[in-house]
N, CA, C and O atoms as a printed pandas DataFrame, in Angstrom:
     atom_number atom_name residue_name chain_id  residue_number  x_coord  y_coord  z_coord
0              1         N          MET        A               1  -87.250 -191.254   52.302
1              2        CA          MET        A               1  -88.056 -192.395   52.663
2              3         C          MET        A               1  -88.692 -192.131   54.030
3              4         O          MET        A               1  -88.006 -191.752   54.979
4              5         N          ALA        A               2  -90.013 -192.335   54.120
5              6        CA          ALA        A               2  -90.737 -192.080   55.367
6              7         C          ALA        A               2  -90.607 -193.268   56.306
7              8         O          ALA        A               2  -90.577 -194.423   55.882
8              9         N          THR        A               3  -90.528 -192.950   57.594
9             10        CA          THR        A               3  -90.476 -194.020   58.595
10            11         C          THR        A               3  -91.860 -194.231   59.173
11            12         O          THR        A               3  -92.785 -193.480   58.862
12            13         N          ALA        A               4  -92.012 -195.238   60.007
13            14        CA          ALA        A               4  -93.316 -195.549   60.599
14            15         C          ALA        A               4  -93.812 -194.370   61.420
15            16         O          ALA        A               4  -93.069 -193.792   62.214
16            17         N          GLY        A               5  -95.103 -194.016   61.214
17            18        CA          GLY        A               5  -95.694 -192.917   61.956
18            19         C          GLY        A               5  -95.514 -191.565   61.306
19            20         O          GLY        A               5  -96.053 -190.576   61.803
20            21         N          GLN        A               6  -94.783 -191.486   60.223
21            22        CA          GLN        A               6  -94.586 -190.216   59.533
22            23         C          GLN        A               6  -95.058 -190.358   58.098
23            24         O          GLN        A               6  -95.192 -191.468   57.583
24            25         N          GLY        A               7  -95.304 -189.242   57.469
25            26        CA          GLY        A               7  -95.670 -189.290   56.054
26            27         C          GLY        A               7  -97.147 -189.146   55.824
27            28         O          GLY        A               7  -97.842 -188.482   56.594
28            29         N          ARG        A               8  -97.634 -189.762   54.771
29            30        CA          ARG        A               8  -99.002 -189.548   54.307
30            31         C          ARG        A               8 -100.061 -190.015   55.285
31            32         O          ARG        A               8 -101.096 -189.357   55.395
32            33         N          GLY        A               9  -99.864 -191.114   56.003
33            34        CA          GLY        A               9 -100.904 -191.677   56.856
34            35         C          GLY        A               9 -101.039 -191.009   58.215
35            36         O          GLY        A               9 -101.973 -191.318   58.954
36            37         N          GLU        A              10 -100.136 -190.105   58.563
37            38        CA          GLU        A              10 -100.180 -189.506   59.898
38            39         C          GLU        A              10 -101.177 -188.356   59.941
39            40         O          GLU        A              10 -101.281 -187.578   58.993
40            41         N          ARG        A              11 -101.895 -188.257   61.027
41            42        CA          ARG        A              11 -102.898 -187.209   61.178
42            43         C          ARG        A              11 -102.241 -185.899   61.586
43            44         O          ARG        A              11 -101.251 -185.904   62.316
44            45         N          PRO        A              12 -102.784 -184.772   61.119
45            46        CA          PRO        A              12 -102.199 -183.461   61.437
46            47         C          PRO        A              12 -102.109 -183.186   62.943
47            48         O          PRO        A              12 -101.154 -182.561   63.403
48            49         N          HIS        A              13 -103.101 -183.651   63.706
49            50        CA          HIS        A              13 -103.075 -183.417   65.145
50            51         C          HIS        A              13 -101.863 -184.088   65.786
51            52         O          HIS        A              13 -101.248 -183.523   66.691
52            53         N          ALA        A              14 -101.514 -185.294   65.321
53            54        CA          ALA        A              14 -100.362 -186.010   65.879
54            55         C          ALA        A              14  -99.072 -185.253   65.607
55            56         O          ALA        A              14  -98.191 -185.207   66.465
56            57         N          VAL        A              15  -98.948 -184.661   64.430
57            58        CA          VAL        A              15  -97.751 -183.893   64.079
58            59         C          VAL        A              15  -97.646 -182.661   64.983
59            60         O          VAL        A              15  -96.585 -182.380   65.539
60            61         N          LEU        A              16  -98.760 -181.930   65.123
61            62        CA          LEU        A              16  -98.757 -180.732   65.966
62            63         C          LEU        A              16  -98.483 -181.084   67.425
63            64         O          LEU        A              16  -97.732 -180.382   68.103
64            65         N          ASP        A              17  -99.081 -182.157   67.906
65            66        CA          ASP        A              17  -98.888 -182.566   69.302
66            67         C          ASP        A              17  -97.439 -182.961   69.557
67            68         O          ASP        A              17  -96.873 -182.600   70.589
68            69         N          ARG        A              18  -96.838 -183.692   68.635
69            70        CA          ARG        A              18  -95.454 -184.135   68.806
70            71         C          ARG        A              18  -94.491 -182.950   68.875
71            72         O          ARG        A              18  -93.454 -183.022   69.533
72            73         N          ASN        A              19  -94.839 -181.870   68.199
73            74        CA          ASN        A              19  -93.978 -180.697   68.178
74            75         C          ASN        A              19  -94.358 -179.657   69.235
75            76         O          ASN        A              19  -93.868 -178.528   69.207
76            77         N          GLY        A              20  -95.228 -180.042   70.158
77            78        CA          GLY        A              20  -95.590 -179.155   71.258
78            79         C          GLY        A              20  -96.474 -177.995   70.866
79            80         O          GLY        A              20  -96.451 -176.958   71.528
80            81         N          LEU        A              21  -97.252 -178.137   69.812
81            82        CA          LEU        A              21  -98.089 -177.047   69.324
82            83         C          LEU        A              21  -99.571 -177.228   69.662
83            84         O          LEU        A              21 -100.420 -176.507   69.138
84            85         N          VAL        A              22  -99.878 -178.174   70.522
85            86        CA          VAL        A              22 -101.258 -178.416   70.922
86            87         C          VAL        A              22 -101.389 -178.113   72.405
87            88         O          VAL        A              22 -100.603 -178.594   73.222
88            89         N          GLN        A              23 -102.406 -177.298   72.749
89            90        CA          GLN        A              23 -102.676 -177.028   74.157
90            91         C          GLN        A              23 -103.698 -178.037   74.642
91            92         O          GLN        A              23 -104.786 -178.142   74.076
92            93         N          HIS        A              24 -103.359 -178.779   75.683
93            94        CA          HIS        A              24 -104.267 -179.772   76.237
94            95         C          HIS        A              24 -105.151 -179.109   77.279
95            96         O          HIS        A              24 -104.672 -178.363   78.132
96            97         N          ARG        A              25 -106.451 -179.388   77.202
97            98        CA          ARG        A              25 -107.400 -178.845   78.167
98            99         C          ARG        A              25 -107.417 -179.722   79.403
99           100         O          ARG        A              25 -107.272 -180.941   79.319
100          101         N          LYS        A              26 -107.596 -179.089   80.550
101          102        CA          LYS        A              26 -107.750 -179.863   81.782
102          103         C          LYS        A              26 -109.201 -180.290   81.870
103          104         O          LYS        A              26 -110.110 -179.475   81.712
104          105         N          ARG        A              27 -109.409 -181.555   82.120
105          106        CA          ARG        A              27 -110.766 -182.085   82.203
106          107         C          ARG        A              27 -111.262 -181.991   83.639
107          108         O          ARG        A              27 -110.560 -182.353   84.584
108          109         N          ARG        A              28 -112.477 -181.502   83.779
109          110        CA          ARG        A              28 -113.102 -181.435   85.096
110          111         C          ARG        A              28 -113.961 -182.655   85.288
111          112         O          ARG        A              28 -114.720 -183.040   84.399
112          113         N          ARG        A              29 -113.845 -183.261   86.438
113          114        CA          ARG        A              29 -114.695 -184.395   86.762
114          115         C          ARG        A              29 -115.811 -183.913   87.664
115          116         O          ARG        A              29 -115.567 -183.282   88.692
116          117         N          ASN        A              30 -117.034 -184.212   87.273
117          118        CA          ASN        A              30 -118.166 -183.860   88.109
118          119         C          ASN        A              30 -118.288 -184.886   89.228
119          120         O          ASN        A              30 -118.344 -186.092   88.989
120          121         N          ARG        A              31 -118.328 -184.385   90.428
121          122        CA          ARG        A              31 -118.472 -185.277   91.571
122          123         C          ARG        A              31 -119.949 -185.479   91.879
123          124         O          ARG        A              31 -120.734 -184.531   91.849
124          125         N          ALA        A              32 -120.312 -186.689   92.168
125          126        CA          ALA        A              32 -121.697 -186.983   92.523
126          127         C          ALA        A              32 -121.991 -186.413   93.906
127          128         O          ALA        A              32 -121.159 -186.462   94.812
128          129         N          VAL        A              33 -123.183 -185.879   94.039
129          130        CA          VAL        A              33 -123.611 -185.336   95.319
130          131         C          VAL        A              33 -124.636 -186.283   95.898
131          132         O          VAL        A              33 -125.670 -186.539   95.281
132          133         N          GLY        A              34 -124.365 -186.794   97.053
133          134        CA          GLY        A              34 -125.261 -187.743   97.681
134          135         C          GLY        A              34 -126.305 -187.060   98.544
135          136         O          GLY        A              34 -126.279 -185.843   98.727
136          137         N          THR        A              35 -127.203 -187.837   99.060
137          138        CA          THR        A              35 -128.215 -187.333   99.983
138          139         C          THR        A              35 -127.922 -187.884  101.362
139          140         O          THR        A              35 -127.325 -188.955  101.476
140          141         N          PRO        A              36 -128.320 -187.189  102.412
141          142        CA          PRO        A              36 -128.078 -187.711  103.751
142          143         C          PRO        A              36 -128.884 -188.991  103.991
143          144         O          PRO        A              36 -130.017 -189.117  103.528
144          145         N          LEU        A              37 -128.301 -189.912  104.701
145          146        CA          LEU        A              37 -128.976 -191.172  104.997
146          147         C          LEU        A              37 -129.956 -190.980  106.153
147          148         O          LEU        A              37 -129.717 -190.197  107.073
148          149         N          SER        A              38 -131.055 -191.710  106.080
149          150        CA          SER        A              38 -132.009 -191.650  107.186
150          151         C          SER        A              38 -131.532 -192.578  108.300
151          152         O          SER        A              38 -130.676 -193.437  108.088
152          153         N          GLN        A              39 -132.083 -192.393  109.453
153          154        CA          GLN        A              39 -131.720 -193.208  110.609
154          155         C          GLN        A              39 -132.854 -194.187  110.903
155          156         O          GLN        A              39 -133.802 -193.827  111.601
156          157         N          PRO        A              40 -132.781 -195.413  110.389
157          158        CA          PRO        A              40 -133.856 -196.383  110.654
158          159         C          PRO        A              40 -133.883 -196.766  112.136
159          160         O          PRO        A              40 -132.842 -196.873  112.784
160          161         N          ARG        A              41 -135.064 -196.964  112.640
161          162        CA          ARG        A              41 -135.227 -197.307  114.065
162          163         C          ARG        A              41 -135.476 -198.792  114.275
163          164         O          ARG        A              41 -135.228 -199.311  115.363
164          165         N          GLN        A              42 -135.961 -199.484  113.250
165          166        CA          GLN        A              42 -136.251 -200.911  113.352
166          167         C          GLN        A              42 -135.742 -201.613  112.097
167          168         O          GLN        A              42 -135.506 -200.960  111.081
168          169         N          PRO        A              43 -135.569 -202.927  112.152
169          170        CA          PRO        A              43 -135.185 -203.664  110.946
170          171         C          PRO        A              43 -136.228 -203.449  109.839
171          172         O          PRO        A              43 -137.424 -203.355  110.115
172          173         N          ASN        A              44 -135.773 -203.376  108.615
173          174        CA          ASN        A              44 -136.604 -203.180  107.414
174          175         C          ASN        A              44 -137.245 -201.798  107.336
175          176         O          ASN        A              44 -138.153 -201.607  106.527
176          177         N          ASP        A              45 -136.817 -200.828  108.138
177          178        CA          ASP        A              45 -137.316 -199.463  108.016
178          179         C          ASP        A              45 -136.730 -198.773  106.786
179          180         O          ASP        A              45 -137.368 -197.896  106.204
180          181         N          LEU        A              46 -135.555 -199.156  106.401
181          182        CA          LEU        A              46 -134.878 -198.524  105.278
182          183         C          LEU        A              46 -134.688 -199.531  104.158
183          184         O          LEU        A              46 -134.068 -200.577  104.348
184          185         N          TRP        A              47 -135.231 -199.205  102.977
185          186        CA          TRP        A              47 -135.091 -200.068  101.814
186          187         C          TRP        A              47 -134.374 -199.296  100.721
187          188         O          TRP        A              47 -134.395 -198.066  100.694
188          189         N          CYS        A              48 -133.744 -200.028   99.828
189          190        CA          CYS        A              48 -133.022 -199.413   98.726
190          191         C          CYS        A              48 -133.327 -200.184   97.449
191          192         O          CYS        A              48 -133.462 -201.407   97.468
192          193         N          ALA        A              49 -133.435 -199.456   96.335
193          194        CA          ALA        A              49 -133.666 -200.089   95.038
194          195         C          ALA        A              49 -132.673 -199.515   94.040
195          196         O          ALA        A              49 -132.367 -198.323   94.074
196          197         N          ASP        A              50 -132.179 -200.356   93.162
197          198        CA          ASP        A              50 -131.255 -199.938   92.118
198          199         C          ASP        A              50 -131.993 -200.054   90.788
199          200         O          ASP        A              50 -132.230 -201.158   90.297
200          201         N          TYR        A              51 -132.349 -198.922   90.215
201          202        CA          TYR        A              51 -133.115 -198.918   88.970
202          203         C          TYR        A              51 -132.173 -198.992   87.783
203          204         O          TYR        A              51 -131.243 -198.195   87.659
204          205         N          LYS        A              52 -132.425 -199.950   86.918
205          206        CA          LYS        A              52 -131.611 -200.149   85.721
206          207         C          LYS        A              52 -132.483 -199.988   84.491
207          208         O          LYS        A              52 -133.710 -200.026   84.580
208          209         N          SER        A              53 -131.858 -199.812   83.362
209          210        CA          SER        A              53 -132.625 -199.771   82.121
210          211         C          SER        A              53 -133.001 -201.196   81.734
211          212         O          SER        A              53 -132.691 -202.145   82.455
212          213         N          GLU        A              54 -133.658 -201.340   80.611
213          214        CA          GLU        A              54 -134.087 -202.665   80.181
214          215         C          GLU        A              54 -132.895 -203.564   79.889
215          216         O          GLU        A              54 -131.853 -203.102   79.424
216          217         N          PHE        A              55 -133.057 -204.835   80.164
217          218        CA          PHE        A              55 -132.035 -205.812   79.824
218          219         C          PHE        A              55 -132.735 -207.114   79.473
219          220         O          PHE        A              55 -133.827 -207.395   79.968
220          221         N          MET        A              56 -132.104 -207.901   78.621
221          222        CA          MET        A              56 -132.715 -209.126   78.137
222          223         C          MET        A              56 -132.537 -210.254   79.152
223          224         O          MET        A              56 -131.444 -210.479   79.671
224          225         N          LEU        A              57 -133.636 -210.955   79.418
225          226        CA          LEU        A              57 -133.606 -212.102   80.312
226          227         C          LEU        A              57 -133.157 -213.348   79.544
227          228         O          LEU        A              57 -132.985 -213.304   78.326
228          229         N          ALA        A              58 -132.971 -214.446   80.256
229          230        CA          ALA        A              58 -132.487 -215.667   79.631
230          231         C          ALA        A              58 -133.462 -216.202   78.582
231          232         O          ALA        A              58 -133.043 -216.836   77.613
232          233         N          ASP        A              59 -134.776 -215.947   78.772
233          234        CA          ASP        A              59 -135.759 -216.431   77.798
234          235         C          ASP        A              59 -136.039 -215.398   76.697
235          236         O          ASP        A              59 -137.085 -215.448   76.049
236          237         N          LYS        A              60 -135.105 -214.466   76.490
237          238        CA          LYS        A              60 -135.124 -213.469   75.406
238          239         C          LYS        A              60 -136.227 -212.411   75.573
239          240         O          LYS        A              60 -136.557 -211.718   74.611
240          241         N          ARG        A              61 -136.802 -212.277   76.780
241          242        CA          ARG        A              61 -137.771 -211.211   77.043
242          243         C          ARG        A              61 -137.052 -210.032   77.658
243          244         O          ARG        A              61 -136.009 -210.180   78.294
244          245         N          TYR        A              62 -137.631 -208.844   77.456
245          246        CA          TYR        A              62 -137.128 -207.649   78.097
246          247         C          TYR        A              62 -137.921 -207.356   79.328
247          248         O          TYR        A              62 -137.648 -206.374   80.020
């Protein structure tokens, strides 16, 4: 008699992993590279904008 997690419904990868037969790859995280900040001399010399993709407004327009 099969118990929960064993038998016909279990995936082959789960069986191999449970028995230590799967090599796990180390994942590399790409680090974001920033740009140097400018040195503003007066108020409002430096502006920033955040560009987003399209999104629906409250009146159902894009």
